[in-house]
N, C-alpha and C positions, 0 to 999 in steps of 0.2 A: 562435949565440947560442942562450944554453940554453934551453930552458920557464921561461916566469914564470909561474906557479902563480896569484899577485894579480892578473895583467892577466887570466888566462882565466876566474879567479872574480869577477875583476869586470865583464865580459866579460859571464859566465851570467846574475848578479843584475841585468844590466842586460835581458839576454834572457828572465826571468823576467818582468818589468815589462812590454816589452812586449807579452810573452803571455797576461798578465793583462788587459790594457786592451784585448789585440782581443776576448777569450773575455767580459770585460763589457759588450761594446756587441749593442745587439739593437735588429734592421732587419728588415725582411723585404725581398725581391728589389726589390717595385716602389719602396718607400723606395730603397735602394741604384741603383736605376737613375735616380732623377728627382730623388736630393738630392746636389747638388756639391759641402755638408758631410759629408755620411757618407763618399763618395767618398773625398774630399781623407784623410779620418782613416785607412779604411781602407788607403787607399794609402800614407799615410808610416807608422803602424803596420807594417803587414806589410813594405813596402820595408825597414824598421830592424831589424826581425827578421833577416829572410834576410842584410842586411847585417853586423852583429853578428857571426851564425851564421857567415858567410864570415869573417871578422874571427877571431874561433874558429880555424876552420879553418887558415888562413893561417897565424899566430902556429905553432900546434904542429907543422904543416909544415914552415915554417923551419927552429922551432928541433930539428927530428930532422934535419933536411937530407936531407927528402923526394928522390928527383928526380923531374923531370916537373911539377911544383910549377907550371906556365906560368898558368894558369887556374884561374876559382874550383871549375868542372866537376870537374878535374881533381884537387884539392887534397880534394874533397868524396869521391871513389872512393878515393882515396890512404888516407884515413884509415879508411878499408872495406879497403882491403887490408892493414894493418898490425893490422887489429884494435882501433881505436880507437873506431870504429862500428862496426854490423853490417853487415854487407856489403849484406845487401839492401836496409835503411837509406841505406847509402853511394849505393844506384842509383837511390830512389825521391827520393833526396833530392838529384841532382842537379838536378833540375829546379830547385831554389829559386835558382840566381843566376839561369838564364833567366826566371824572375817576377819578380827583379828588374828586369831589364832591361826588362820590357816597362812596369813598373809605374815604372823613372822616364825611356822613354824614348818608351812607346807614347802619354803623354798620351791621346787622344781615340778609341784604337784598345782601351783595356782594354774587354773582355769584362764587364760586370759580373754578368751571367747565370754565366758558366763561373766567375769569381769567388766568385763568391756558392756555387755550389756546391761547388767545393773547397776554400773555405778552412777547413773544419773539419779535414779530411785533411792540408790545411799547417798547421795550427796542432799536430795531433796530431804531425805528423812533423819541427817545429821541437821538441817537448817532448820528444817520443823523441830526438834529437840532444843537446839540451842533459842528458839523463839518462843518457847515454853517455858523455858527454866528464866528467859531474860522477864518475862511477864511476872514468874513466881518473885524472882530478884523486888520487881515493883512493886508488889501488894505485900510482903511480909516486910 
């Protein structure tokens, strides 16, 4: 299957919107821990941003017919190995699918103090991923 730049660009546009939505939220740790509405918004927005990132990675890996794309974690590393995203980012961003799984399947087990602490770095990595993919689209 050839790489469809339009699909990837559309996914990037959606990703940028979710990142903007995450960055626009203003809450304290106490508010996050006590307010289920904020928890649900963060869970949904972060989960969706990660899911879009995985969809982008899967689409590119499939289009390039990269071997070893059995899991989302594998696919992100493959993009690093192929110099589509920086290897350092690929290694750190491999935790994104694990975060998605926790948000989707963890329900009450989500540690919101940890999520609050890690959120700025998670957003930064999503933005770095999106920027790397954008640059890749421009050179192919």
